[in-house]
C-alpha positions as YAML, in Angstrom:
chain: A
units: angstrom
residues:
- id: 1
  name: UNK
  ca: [-4.86, -29.18, -20.73]
- id: 2
  name: UNK
  ca: [-4.11, -26.83, -17.99]
- id: 3
  name: UNK
  ca: [-6.53, -25.76, -14.90]
- id: 4
  name: UNK
  ca: [-4.47, -23.61, -13.32]
- id: 5
  name: UNK
  ca: [-6.34, -19.70, -13.03]
- id: 6
  name: UNK
  ca: [-4.49, -16.70, -12.55]
- id: 7
  name: UNK
  ca: [-5.28, -15.47, -9.04]
- id: 8
  name: UNK
  ca: [-4.07, -12.41, -7.70]
- id: 9
  name: UNK
  ca: [-2.31, -12.87, -4.08]
- id: 10
  name: UNK
  ca: [-2.12, -10.00, -1.57]
- id: 11
  name: UNK
  ca: [1.37, -8.94, -0.55]
- id: 12
  name: UNK
  ca: [-0.43, -8.74, 3.41]
- id: 13
  name: UNK
  ca: [-1.92, -12.27, 2.77]
- id: 14
  name: UNK
  ca: [1.67, -13.17, 2.01]
- id: 15
  name: UNK
  ca: [3.69, -11.40, 4.41]
- id: 16
  name: UNK
  ca: [1.39, -12.71, 7.32]
- id: 17
  name: UNK
  ca: [2.34, -16.40, 6.09]
- id: 18
  name: UNK
  ca: [6.23, -16.00, 6.75]
- id: 19
  name: UNK
  ca: [7.74, -17.13, 9.64]
- id: 20
  name: UNK
  ca: [11.48, -16.41, 10.95]
- id: 21
  name: UNK
  ca: [12.67, -20.29, 11.62]
- id: 22
  name: UNK
  ca: [16.62, -20.66, 12.30]
- id: 23
  name: UNK
  ca: [17.24, -16.82, 11.15]
- id: 24
  name: UNK
  ca: [15.57, -17.17, 7.85]
- id: 25
  name: UNK
  ca: [12.00, -15.87, 6.52]
- id: 26
  name: UNK
  ca: [9.87, -19.45, 5.63]
- id: 27
  name: UNK
  ca: [6.92, -20.25, 4.65]
- id: 28
  name: UNK
  ca: [5.14, -23.91, 6.02]
- id: 29
  name: UNK
  ca: [3.85, -26.25, 3.75]
- id: 30
  name: UNK
  ca: [0.63, -26.11, 4.57]
- id: 31
  name: UNK
  ca: [0.27, -22.77, 4.01]
- id: 32
  name: UNK
  ca: [1.97, -22.75, 0.67]
- id: 33
  name: UNK
  ca: [0.02, -25.07, -0.08]
- id: 34
  name: UNK
  ca: [-3.46, -23.12, 0.40]
- id: 35
  name: UNK
  ca: [-1.42, -20.15, -1.72]
- id: 36
  name: UNK
  ca: [-1.47, -22.72, -4.43]
- id: 37
  name: UNK
  ca: [-4.88, -24.20, -4.16]
- id: 38
  name: UNK
  ca: [-3.70, -27.36, -3.53]
- id: 39
  name: UNK
  ca: [-3.67, -29.90, -0.92]
- id: 40
  name: UNK
  ca: [-0.08, -29.90, 0.99]
- id: 41
  name: UNK
  ca: [0.54, -33.83, 0.37]
- id: 42
  name: UNK
  ca: [0.15, -32.71, -3.47]
- id: 43
  name: UNK
  ca: [2.65, -30.14, -2.52]
- id: 44
  name: UNK
  ca: [5.10, -32.25, -1.01]
- id: 45
  name: UNK
  ca: [4.99, -34.91, -3.29]
- id: 46
  name: UNK
  ca: [5.76, -32.05, -6.16]
- id: 47
  name: UNK
  ca: [8.79, -31.26, -4.93]
- id: 48
  name: UNK
  ca: [9.52, -34.63, -4.10]
- id: 49
  name: UNK
  ca: [9.32, -35.70, -8.33]
- id: 50
  name: UNK
  ca: [11.19, -32.55, -8.59]
- id: 51
  name: UNK
  ca: [13.68, -32.27, -6.10]
- id: 52
  name: UNK
  ca: [16.58, -31.32, -8.59]
- id: 53
  name: UNK
  ca: [14.59, -28.19, -9.59]
- id: 54
  name: UNK
  ca: [14.85, -26.56, -6.06]
- id: 55
  name: UNK
  ca: [17.64, -25.97, -4.46]
- id: 56
  name: UNK
  ca: [19.20, -27.57, -1.41]
- id: 57
  name: UNK
  ca: [18.21, -25.74, 1.41]
- id: 58
  name: UNK
  ca: [14.71, -25.11, -0.27]
- id: 59
  name: UNK
  ca: [12.92, -27.22, 2.91]
- id: 60
  name: UNK
  ca: [13.53, -28.33, 6.02]
- id: 61
  name: UNK
  ca: [11.84, -30.42, 8.66]
- id: 62
  name: UNK
  ca: [11.31, -28.57, 12.02]
- id: 63
  name: UNK
  ca: [12.68, -29.67, 15.46]
- id: 64
  name: UNK
  ca: [9.40, -29.39, 17.94]
- id: 65
  name: UNK
  ca: [11.25, -26.34, 19.83]
- id: 66
  name: UNK
  ca: [10.88, -24.96, 16.65]
- id: 67
  name: UNK
  ca: [7.41, -25.78, 15.94]
- id: 68
  name: UNK
  ca: [6.69, -24.93, 19.18]
- id: 69
  name: UNK
  ca: [8.09, -21.30, 18.71]
- id: 70
  name: UNK
  ca: [6.00, -21.23, 15.21]
- id: 71
  name: UNK
  ca: [2.88, -21.85, 16.98]
- id: 72
  name: UNK
  ca: [3.76, -19.14, 19.79]
- id: 73
  name: UNK
  ca: [4.50, -16.82, 16.57]
- id: 74
  name: UNK
  ca: [1.01, -17.73, 14.99]
- id: 75
  name: UNK
  ca: [-0.86, -17.14, 18.27]
- id: 76
  name: UNK
  ca: [0.68, -14.00, 18.84]
- id: 77
  name: UNK
  ca: [-0.41, -12.97, 15.48]
- id: 78
  name: UNK
  ca: [-4.05, -13.85, 15.69]
- id: 79
  name: UNK
  ca: [-3.82, -11.75, 19.03]
- id: 80
  name: UNK
  ca: [-2.54, -8.86, 17.76]
- id: 81
  name: UNK
  ca: [-4.97, -9.17, 15.03]
- id: 82
  name: UNK
  ca: [-7.71, -8.90, 17.17]
- id: 83
  name: UNK
  ca: [-6.53, -6.24, 19.03]
- id: 84
  name: UNK
  ca: [-8.07, -2.87, 17.93]
...
């Protein structure tokens, strides 16, 4: 028996977790796992076990430069949220 619950997540929450990397809108694995209410490693394992169900470009590993840029976007968005 499944223990999945119907949970409504606002558009604002989802949109706040979308970043632009390689000119594509993406979500980071930890954010996607959080939205689904699972640990990141559980999400990644589920994807690996069902990889044929996903498009070829479903996921990729970021370079150090992309990760640094993402961190910069994250800090900027957090700071903007704090401003009146």
